[in-house]
Structures are given as C-alpha cells and as structure tokens.
N, C-alpha and C positions, 0 to 999 in steps of 0.2 A: 390745071387749073386755070381758066380767063382771069385775068387780072380787072379791075374792079377801074374804072378808067372816067374819066370825067363826064364822057357823052355816054353813058350810063343813064346822069344825071342828069346836063343842062337841059334837057327838055322834060324832068319829070315837074321842074317849082311847082310849086303850088298841090302839090298830090299828097296824098297820104300814103306814108311807111304803115306797115303792124306790126307792132315788134313783145314781141311774148317778156313778159316779165312777171316771174314767180310766177307763170304758167295763167296768169292772164291776160290779154289780148289791149290792146292799145292803139293809137294811132298816135302819131308824129304826122307832124307835114315838113315837107322840104323849102327853107326860103330863100337860101340861096348854096348857088352849085360857082363855086370862082379856081381857076386858077393859082398855084403860088410860082412863085418869083423861086426860081432854080435854074443850078448852072448844071451845065449836064455833063455825065460822069461815065465809064466805060461801065454800063452793066447795069444800066438805069432800064428797066423794064415796063415805066408808066413816068409819063409828065403827074410830078404832085398835088396838088389838090385837094380844098379842105371843100367842105354838106356845112347851110345851120338847119337845122332844124328847131320849132317852137311843137311844146305839148305842153296844151293847156291846163295843169293841173295845180292844182293848191299846196302839189310839197314837189321840191326837186330831188330825181333819181340819182343814184348814186355814180360816176363816174365806173363805168366799164362796158367788156362785152353782151353786145344785147343783140338773138335772134332776130330781124330783118329781114321782113319780107314786100312787093312790094309786084302787082300783075307783067309788070314788062320785062322787070330786071329776076326776077324769082328771093329767095332764100341765101341770105349770108349775112353773115355772123358783123358786128360793127360793135366798135368802141366809138362810146359818147360822151362827154367828156361835159358837163352843167360849166357855159361864161355869163349867164346872162339871166334876168328877170325883166319882164313886160309887161305892161298893161295885160295882156292876153297869156300869160302862161312862163314858163322858164325857158330859154335855149340852152341850146345845144348843137355843139360841134365835132365831128370829124377831121382827122386830116388823117390821109393819103400818103406816102411820097415812098 
C-alpha cells in the first residue's frame, strides 16, 4: 500500500473530489494542502500534512471516514472533520500524520 503524501495533493488545488455519502456521490473542492510542523522520528513513513476541502451544502456532514475519488489520485478513504463555515459552504479538514 502506498501512503498518501502531500505531493499527491499539492498540484490538485481547486479540483473536485468525488465523495460517497450514504450511497450518493457529491463533490468536495480542495482549497488547501500544506505541510505541518513536525520533529523527525525513527520509523516515520511520511511528513505530516493537512488538507482543507469545501462542500457547498446547507448542512454539515459529520466527522467520519469517507470514500473519496480523484481521477489523478484514485480512490482512498479519508477522515474528514468539519472545522468551519463560510459564505460558500462548510470547510472540512483531513490531517495525515
């Protein structure tokens, strides 16, 4: 299994990612992909990073693992946490460490 890296997402800003929510497919837009501060430790498999997505829905989705697909990256599970709301929808964060 290949571990997802920041490089997988850094060139995908403003792209849509298809997410399955209870059998319905909807789109999330990647707004931000940034590295997180860390201290190198033996056995680390990747440098930690954070992703911010937006979904333009009037309702917030609960934090949980969602099946996400992007043509360039493929299909993967991602744990999304709602972190904010702006005038265009809700923002969700995924942290990889």
